[in-house]
C-alpha positions as CSV (number, residue, x, y, z in Angstrom):
1,M,62.0,-54.2,170.2
2,A,58.5,-54.3,169.4
3,S,56.5,-57.0,170.1
4,P,55.2,-59.2,167.2
5,G,52.0,-58.1,165.7
6,S,52.6,-54.4,166.9
7,F,53.2,-51.6,164.2
8,P,56.0,-49.0,164.8
9,V,54.8,-45.5,165.3
10,R,57.5,-44.0,163.2
11,E,56.5,-46.1,160.0
12,L,52.9,-45.3,160.8
13,V,53.5,-41.5,160.4
14,I,55.4,-42.1,157.1
15,A,52.8,-44.2,155.7
16,V,50.1,-41.5,156.6
17,A,52.1,-38.7,154.9
18,V,52.7,-40.8,151.8
19,A,49.0,-41.6,151.4
20,A,48.1,-37.9,151.9
21,T,50.6,-36.7,149.3
22,A,49.3,-39.3,146.7
23,A,45.8,-38.1,147.3
24,G,46.8,-34.6,146.5
25,V,48.6,-35.4,143.4
26,S,45.6,-37.6,142.1
27,A,43.3,-34.5,142.9
28,C,45.5,-32.2,140.9
29,R,45.3,-34.5,137.8
30,R,41.5,-34.8,137.9
31,E,40.9,-31.1,138.1
32,P,40.9,-30.2,134.4
33,T,38.4,-32.9,133.5
34,A,36.2,-31.6,136.0
35,Q,35.5,-28.4,134.1
36,A,32.8,-28.5,131.2
37,A,34.2,-28.2,127.6
38,P,33.1,-25.1,125.8
39,E,30.3,-25.7,123.2
40,T,31.4,-25.3,119.4
41,S,29.4,-22.6,117.7
42,K,27.5,-23.2,114.4
43,A,28.6,-21.9,111.0
44,K,27.2,-18.7,109.9
45,P,24.7,-18.9,107.0
46,V,25.6,-17.4,103.6
47,A,23.2,-15.2,102.0
48,I,22.7,-16.1,98.4
49,E,20.6,-15.4,95.3
50,T,18.8,-18.0,93.6
51,A,17.4,-18.9,90.3
52,V,14.8,-21.5,89.1
53,A,16.1,-24.2,86.5
54,V,13.6,-23.9,83.8
55,E,13.0,-26.2,80.9
56,E,12.6,-24.4,77.6
57,P,13.3,-25.3,73.9
58,I,16.8,-24.7,72.9
59,A,18.2,-24.0,69.3
60,R,20.9,-26.9,68.7
61,F,24.1,-26.1,67.1
62,L,27.2,-28.1,66.1
63,N,30.5,-26.2,66.9
64,V,33.3,-27.0,64.3
65,S,36.2,-25.2,62.9
66,G,37.4,-24.3,59.3
67,T,39.3,-22.0,57.2
68,L,38.1,-19.1,55.0
69,T,38.9,-19.4,51.2
70,A,38.2,-17.0,48.2
71,Q,35.0,-17.4,46.4
72,E,37.0,-17.4,43.0
73,Q,40.8,-17.2,42.5
74,A,42.2,-17.0,39.2
75,E,45.9,-16.7,38.0
76,V,45.3,-14.5,35.0
77,A,47.8,-15.3,32.0
78,A,48.7,-13.6,28.8
79,E,46.9,-15.0,25.6
80,V,49.5,-13.5,23.3
81,A,53.2,-12.8,23.2
82,G,54.6,-9.1,23.3
83,R,56.1,-6.3,25.4
84,V,54.2,-5.1,28.4
85,V,53.4,-1.4,27.9
86,S,50.9,-0.8,30.8
87,T,50.4,-1.9,34.3
88,P,47.5,0.1,35.7
89,V,46.8,-2.1,38.9
90,E,48.7,-2.9,42.1
91,R,48.4,-5.6,44.7
92,G,45.1,-4.7,46.8
93,T,43.5,-2.8,43.9
94,A,39.8,-3.6,43.7
95,V,38.6,-4.4,40.0
96,A,35.4,-4.9,38.2
97,A,34.9,-7.5,35.7
98,G,36.6,-6.7,32.6
99,S,39.0,-4.0,34.2
100,V,42.5,-3.8,32.6
101,L,45.2,-5.7,34.4
102,I,47.9,-5.1,31.9
103,S,48.4,-3.9,28.3
104,I,50.8,-5.6,25.7
105,A,52.2,-3.8,22.6
106,A,49.5,-4.3,19.8
107,T,51.5,-3.1,16.6
108,E,52.1,-6.5,15.2
109,M,48.4,-7.8,16.0
110,D,46.8,-4.6,14.4
111,A,48.8,-5.2,11.3
112,Q,47.5,-8.8,11.1
113,A,44.1,-7.8,11.8
114,R,44.2,-5.2,9.0
115,E,45.4,-7.9,6.6
116,A,42.8,-10.3,7.4
117,D,40.1,-7.7,7.1
118,A,41.4,-7.0,3.6
119,N,41.4,-10.6,2.4
120,V,37.7,-10.8,3.6
121,A,36.8,-7.8,1.8
122,Q,38.4,-9.0,-1.3
123,I,36.5,-12.3,-1.4
124,E,33.4,-10.7,-0.6
125,A,33.8,-8.2,-3.4
126,R,34.5,-11.1,-5.9
127,L,31.3,-12.8,-4.8
128,G,29.5,-9.5,-5.3
129,Q,27.5,-9.6,-2.1
130,A,27.7,-7.2,0.9
131,P,28.8,-8.6,4.3
132,S,25.4,-7.7,5.8
133,E,23.5,-9.7,3.1
134,G,22.7,-13.3,3.5
135,F,24.8,-15.6,0.9
136,D,22.9,-16.6,-2.1
137,I,24.9,-18.3,-4.7
138,E,22.5,-17.8,-7.4
139,R,23.1,-13.9,-7.1
140,V,26.8,-14.4,-7.7
141,P,27.7,-12.7,-11.1
142,E,29.4,-15.8,-12.6
143,V,26.6,-18.2,-11.5
144,A,23.9,-15.8,-12.8
145,A,25.6,-15.5,-16.2
146,A,26.0,-19.3,-16.4
147,R,22.4,-19.7,-15.5
148,A,21.3,-17.3,-18.3
149,N,23.2,-19.1,-20.9
150,R,22.0,-22.4,-19.7
151,D,18.5,-21.4,-19.9
152,L,18.9,-19.7,-23.5
153,A,20.6,-23.0,-24.8
154,K,17.9,-25.0,-23.5
155,A,15.1,-22.8,-25.0
156,D,16.9,-22.9,-28.4
157,F,17.2,-26.8,-28.3
158,E,13.7,-27.2,-27.3
159,R,12.7,-25.0,-30.4
160,V,15.0,-27.0,-32.6
161,R,13.8,-30.3,-31.3
162,T,10.2,-29.5,-32.3
163,L,11.3,-28.4,-35.7
164,Y,13.2,-31.6,-36.1
165,E,10.3,-33.5,-35.1
166,K,8.4,-31.9,-38.1
167,K,11.2,-32.6,-40.3
168,L,11.9,-28.9,-40.8
169,V,15.5,-29.0,-39.8
170,S,18.3,-31.2,-40.2
171,K,19.7,-33.8,-37.8
172,A,22.9,-31.9,-37.6
173,E,21.1,-28.7,-36.5
174,H,19.3,-30.8,-33.8
175,D,22.5,-32.4,-32.5
176,M,24.4,-29.0,-32.4
177,R,21.8,-27.3,-30.4
178,Q,21.5,-30.4,-28.0
179,A,25.4,-30.1,-27.5
180,Q,25.2,-26.4,-26.9
181,A,22.6,-27.1,-24.2
182,D,24.5,-29.7,-22.6
183,S,27.6,-27.6,-22.6
184,A,25.7,-24.5,-21.0
185,D,24.4,-26.7,-18.3
186,R,27.9,-28.0,-17.4
187,Q,29.2,-24.4,-17.5
188,Y,26.5,-23.4,-15.0
189,D,27.5,-26.3,-12.6
190,S,31.0,-25.3,-13.0
191,A,30.3,-21.8,-12.2
192,R,28.4,-23.0,-9.1
193,N,31.4,-25.2,-8.0
194,A,33.8,-22.3,-8.4
195,V,31.6,-19.9,-6.3
196,E,31.2,-22.6,-3.7
197,Q,35.1,-22.7,-3.5
198,Q,35.3,-19.0,-3.0
199,R,32.6,-19.2,-0.3
200,Q,34.8,-21.6,1.5
201,Q,37.7,-19.4,1.1
202,L,35.5,-16.6,2.6
203,V,34.7,-18.7,5.7
204,A,38.3,-19.6,6.1
205,A,39.4,-15.7,5.7
206,Q,36.6,-14.9,8.1
207,A,38.1,-17.3,10.7
208,R,41.6,-15.9,10.2
209,Q,39.9,-12.5,10.6
210,T,38.3,-13.5,14.1
211,L,41.7,-14.9,15.3
212,A,43.4,-11.6,14.3
213,R,40.9,-9.5,16.0
214,K,41.1,-11.7,19.1
215,A,44.8,-11.2,19.1
216,V,44.4,-7.5,19.1
217,A,41.7,-7.8,22.0
218,D,44.1,-10.2,23.9
219,T,46.9,-7.5,24.0
220,I,44.5,-6.1,26.9
221,V,44.6,-8.5,29.8
222,R,41.3,-8.1,31.7
223,A,40.0,-9.2,35.0
224,P,37.7,-12.2,34.6
225,F,35.4,-11.1,37.5
226,A,35.1,-8.4,40.2
227,G,37.4,-8.8,43.0
228,V,40.9,-7.7,44.4
229,V,44.3,-8.1,42.8
230,A,46.2,-10.3,45.2
231,Q,49.4,-10.2,43.1
232,R,50.8,-8.5,39.8
233,E,53.6,-10.5,38.3
234,V,54.8,-8.4,35.5
235,S,56.1,-4.8,35.1
236,I,56.2,-2.4,32.2
237,G,59.0,-3.6,29.7
238,D,58.7,-7.2,30.6
239,Y,58.3,-9.6,27.5
240,V,55.5,-12.1,28.0
241,T,54.7,-15.1,26.0
242,R,51.4,-16.9,25.7
243,G,50.5,-18.4,29.1
244,T,52.7,-16.2,31.2
245,K,51.0,-15.6,34.6
246,V,50.6,-11.8,34.8
247,A,48.3,-11.3,37.9
248,M,46.1,-13.1,40.4
249,V,42.6,-11.8,41.1
250,M,40.4,-13.0,44.1
251,R,36.8,-12.7,44.5
252,I,36.4,-12.0,48.3
253,N,32.5,-11.2,48.6
254,P,31.1,-13.6,49.4
255,L,33.8,-16.0,50.8
256,R,33.8,-19.6,51.3
257,V,34.5,-21.3,54.6
258,E,35.5,-25.0,54.5
259,L,34.5,-26.7,57.6
260,T,35.3,-30.1,59.0
261,V,32.5,-32.0,60.6
262,P,33.0,-35.2,62.7
263,A,31.4,-38.3,61.0
264,Q,28.9,-38.9,64.0
265,Y,27.1,-35.5,63.0
266,I,26.6,-36.3,59.4
267,S,22.9,-36.5,59.9
268,S,22.8,-33.1,61.7
269,V,24.1,-31.0,58.7
270,G,22.6,-30.2,55.4
271,E,22.4,-27.6,52.6
272,G,20.8,-24.3,53.5
273,R,21.5,-24.6,57.2
274,S,22.4,-21.3,59.1
275,V,26.1,-21.0,60.0
276,A,27.5,-18.4,62.6
277,I,31.2,-17.8,62.3
278,Q,33.7,-16.0,64.7
279,M,37.3,-15.5,64.8
280,D,40.1,-14.1,67.0
281,S,40.8,-11.3,64.4
282,Y,37.3,-9.7,65.3
283,P,36.5,-10.6,69.0
284,G,32.9,-10.4,69.7
285,Q,31.8,-10.2,66.2
286,T,29.7,-12.9,64.5
287,F,29.3,-13.3,60.7
288,T,26.5,-15.3,59.2
289,G,26.3,-17.7,56.3
290,Q,24.6,-20.5,54.8
291,V,25.8,-24.0,54.1
292,R,26.1,-24.5,50.3
293,Y,27.6,-27.9,49.9
294,V,28.0,-31.0,51.8
295,S,30.6,-33.5,50.6
296,P,29.3,-36.8,49.2
297,G,31.9,-38.7,51.1
298,V,34.0,-38.9,54.3
299,R,37.6,-38.5,54.3
300,A,39.3,-41.7,55.0
301,D,42.2,-40.3,56.9
302,S,40.2,-38.3,59.3
303,R,36.8,-39.8,59.3
304,A,35.3,-36.1,58.8
305,L,33.0,-34.6,56.6
306,I,33.8,-31.6,54.4
307,V,31.0,-28.8,54.5
308,E,31.5,-25.6,52.7
309,A,29.4,-22.6,53.6
310,V,29.1,-19.1,51.9
311,V,29.6,-15.8,54.1
312,D,28.8,-12.4,52.9
313,N,31.8,-10.1,53.1
314,P,30.4,-6.7,51.9
315,K,33.2,-4.6,53.8
316,G,36.0,-6.9,53.1
317,L,36.7,-7.4,56.9
318,L,37.2,-11.2,56.3
319,K,40.4,-12.3,54.6
320,P,40.9,-15.7,52.7
321,G,43.2,-18.1,55.1
322,L,41.9,-17.1,58.3
323,F,41.1,-19.8,60.8
324,V,37.4,-19.6,62.2
325,T,35.2,-21.4,64.5
326,A,31.5,-22.0,63.3
327,R,28.2,-23.0,64.8
328,I,26.1,-24.9,62.3
329,E,22.4,-25.0,63.1
330,Q,21.4,-28.7,63.6
331,T,17.7,-29.4,64.0
332,A,14.6,-27.4,65.3
333,P,14.7,-26.5,68.9
334,T,14.3,-29.3,71.5
335,P,13.7,-29.0,75.3
336,G,16.5,-28.6,77.8
337,V,17.1,-27.5,81.4
338,L,18.6,-23.9,81.6
339,V,20.4,-22.1,84.4
340,P,22.1,-18.9,84.6
341,A,25.8,-19.3,83.7
342,T,26.8,-17.7,86.9
343,A,25.3,-20.8,88.7
344,V,28.0,-23.0,87.3
345,Q,31.4,-23.6,88.7
346,T,34.1,-25.5,86.8
347,A,37.4,-26.6,88.1
348,A,39.7,-29.3,86.7
349,G,37.1,-30.2,84.1
350,T,34.4,-30.9,86.6
351,S,31.3,-28.7,86.6
352,R,28.9,-28.2,89.6
353,V,26.1,-26.2,91.0
354,Y,24.4,-25.8,94.4
355,V,20.9,-26.7,94.7
356,V,18.8,-25.4,97.6
357,A,17.8,-27.8,99.9
358,G,15.7,-26.1,102.8
359,D,18.2,-24.1,104.7
360,H,21.4,-25.4,103.1
361,V,22.6,-26.3,99.7
362,E,23.5,-29.7,98.0
363,E,26.4,-29.8,95.7
364,R,25.6,-31.3,92.2
365,I,27.9,-32.5,89.7
366,V,26.4,-31.6,86.2
367,T,27.0,-32.1,82.5
368,L,26.9,-28.9,80.4
369,G,25.1,-28.6,77.2
370,Q,24.3,-26.1,74.7
371,A,24.8,-22.4,75.7
372,S,21.7,-20.2,75.1
373,G,22.8,-16.4,75.7
374,E,23.7,-15.8,79.4
375,R,22.3,-19.3,80.5
376,V,23.7,-22.8,80.0
377,E,21.9,-26.2,79.5
378,L,22.4,-28.7,82.1
379,S,22.3,-32.2,80.6
380,S,22.3,-34.0,83.8
381,G,22.4,-33.3,87.5
382,V,19.6,-30.7,87.9
383,K,15.9,-31.1,87.2
384,A,13.5,-28.6,86.0
385,N,11.9,-26.2,88.7
386,E,14.8,-26.9,91.1
387,L,16.3,-23.8,92.9
388,V,20.0,-23.2,92.3
389,A,22.4,-20.6,93.9
390,V,23.8,-18.0,91.4
391,G,26.0,-14.8,91.6
392,T,29.3,-14.2,93.1
393,T,28.6,-16.0,96.5
394,V,28.4,-19.3,94.7
395,T,32.4,-19.5,95.3
396,K,31.7,-19.5,99.0
397,L,29.6,-22.5,99.1
398,A,30.2,-26.1,99.8
399,D,28.0,-29.1,100.2
400,G,25.9,-28.7,103.3
401,T,26.5,-25.0,103.6
402,P,23.7,-23.1,105.6
403,I,22.2,-20.3,103.4
404,V,19.8,-17.4,103.6
405,R,18.1,-16.7,100.4
406,Q,17.9,-13.1,99.2
407,Q,16.0,-13.2,96.0
408,S,15.3,-15.3,93.1
409,S,15.8,-14.4,89.5
410,R,15.1,-16.2,86.2
């Protein structure tokens, strides 16, 4: 046995071996941390084009929508009853004012017109005056004869009265001549009254003559204005009555465009303002017009103002009923900050540009304003004279991206 306080040789050897093993394991665990970590390389700069944000006067426009309508649209109806004998137009036929749309048999109307002409001629012959002459009642034969008799009777009575005052004729002679003068005067008045009645009969006959002639003219239904036949409602052989719709005519040059303007922009529109109109039917084309009418009131249901503009349509490209978008000129140009449209990136309703700040770019959230050709106004987010990134490389940028400027453009 070992004495107290002594350490057995076997245990000592084991302890030394265990210690050496522990030291080796520890050294193995620390070896990786002793090596230096590799350095992260910096991001490669992006080559970009830039443009200066400039402040310029901008023409202000109000963007609205509306519908094209015909300048005039008439549902033409027959004025007389009769059988349709001619239909020289079809749908789509261009017509001038007064062009024939349909014809109605005129045999009965012609007969009535001839009868009316005869009645007028008869009364005019009775009155003894040609139609071209002005009416003078004293020139009518009956009146002229009655006037002559009256004048003769008055002259005879004046002579007899002078003789009676000199006691050269009897009172009976005097009274007889006076009665003859009074009778002649009454006959003259009666003749004038009879002729005046005939004169009124002539007026009535002339009125019937006018109606008869109008009935003859109305057998030809004509276009009320220049335009296009939108619909023909009757065919040869149809019997029409007064008021029967026979055709629809539209005037399509110029056209009207009815626009709906939100109430908050009432002060921005007025008669005479320029209007630029576009539609899906003619992509890339712009038609110009002018505001002609501004409603005096706002619709209660939509709180919107109705504005009507007139648009020239000489080639007939525009059609009534088409939906259009329009830009109404608002006011005189006012200053605004403009950048090329390629500087703006829009995603999920948020627009941003990248402003040059030394050797990198800063992301700016912006508010878009009025477009002006290939440039767009920035209402907020960018100030005048700041440099912004433009072109196709903008999609590669993020806030803080290092850059290399290639060139500047306006």
